[in-house]
C-alpha positions in Angstrom: 139.1 160.7 -33.5 142.3 161.8 -31.9 145.3 159.4 -31.7 148.4 159.7 -29.4 151.8 158.4 -29.5 153.1 157.9 -25.9 156.3 157.1 -24.1 156.3 155.4 -20.8 158.9 154.3 -18.5 159.5 151.9 -15.5 162.5 151.1 -13.3 163.5 147.7 -11.8 165.2 146.7 -8.4 168.7 147.3 -9.8 167.5 151.0 -10.9 167.7 149.9 -14.6 165.2 151.8 -16.5 163.1 150.5 -19.3 160.9 152.4 -21.9 158.2 151.7 -24.1 156.6 153.7 -27.2 153.1 153.1 -28.5 149.8 154.6 -29.9 146.5 154.6 -28.9 143.1 156.5 -29.0 142.6 156.5 -25.5 145.8 157.3 -23.5 144.2 156.9 -19.9 142.9 153.5 -20.8 146.1 152.4 -22.6 148.3 153.1 -19.4 145.8 151.3 -17.1 145.9 148.3 -19.3 149.6 148.4 -19.2 149.7 148.8 -15.6 147.1 146.0 -15.0 149.1 143.3 -16.9 146.7 143.4 -20.0 149.0 145.7 -22.2 151.7 144.5 -24.7 153.6 141.3 -23.5 156.9 143.7 -22.7 154.9 145.7 -20.3 153.3 143.0 -18.1 154.2 142.8 -14.6 155.7 146.2 -14.3 154.4 149.7 -13.0 154.7 152.3 -15.8 154.6 156.1 -15.8 153.6 158.3 -18.7 156.5 160.5 -19.3 155.6 162.0 -22.8 152.7 161.9 -25.5 151.6 163.7 -28.6 148.4 164.1 -30.1 147.4 163.6 -33.8 144.4 163.9 -36.0 145.0 160.8 -38.0 145.9 157.1 -37.2 148.4 156.9 -40.1 150.2 159.9 -38.8 150.4 158.6 -35.4 152.0 155.3 -36.3 154.3 157.0 -38.6 155.6 159.2 -35.5 155.5 156.1 -33.3 157.7 154.3 -35.4 160.2 157.2 -35.7 160.3 157.4 -31.9 160.7 153.7 -31.4 164.2 153.6 -33.8 165.3 157.1 -32.4 166.8 155.9 -29.0 168.6 159.5 -28.7 165.3 161.3 -28.8 163.9 158.9 -26.4 166.6 159.2 -24.1 166.1 163.2 -24.2 162.6 162.8 -23.6 163.0 160.6 -20.4 165.9 163.1 -19.1 163.6 166.3 -19.8 160.5 164.6 -18.0 
């Protein structure tokens, strides 16, 4: 089963941008859960847009790269700009 590491973004009324990184086995279902208020606590109440994802064949590899992307703010910013 493939796993995905994804990056989603949202903006509030003041045009301040927020991003969230996660991993999942079903990217469409996960994005829908974020947008319907059933995702991670941080993502509730906001409209999210998928800007980047990577596919992995193992859960452990996906988790490892999710951790890397969560810690690398510079890379995250670059991915958002290049969306």
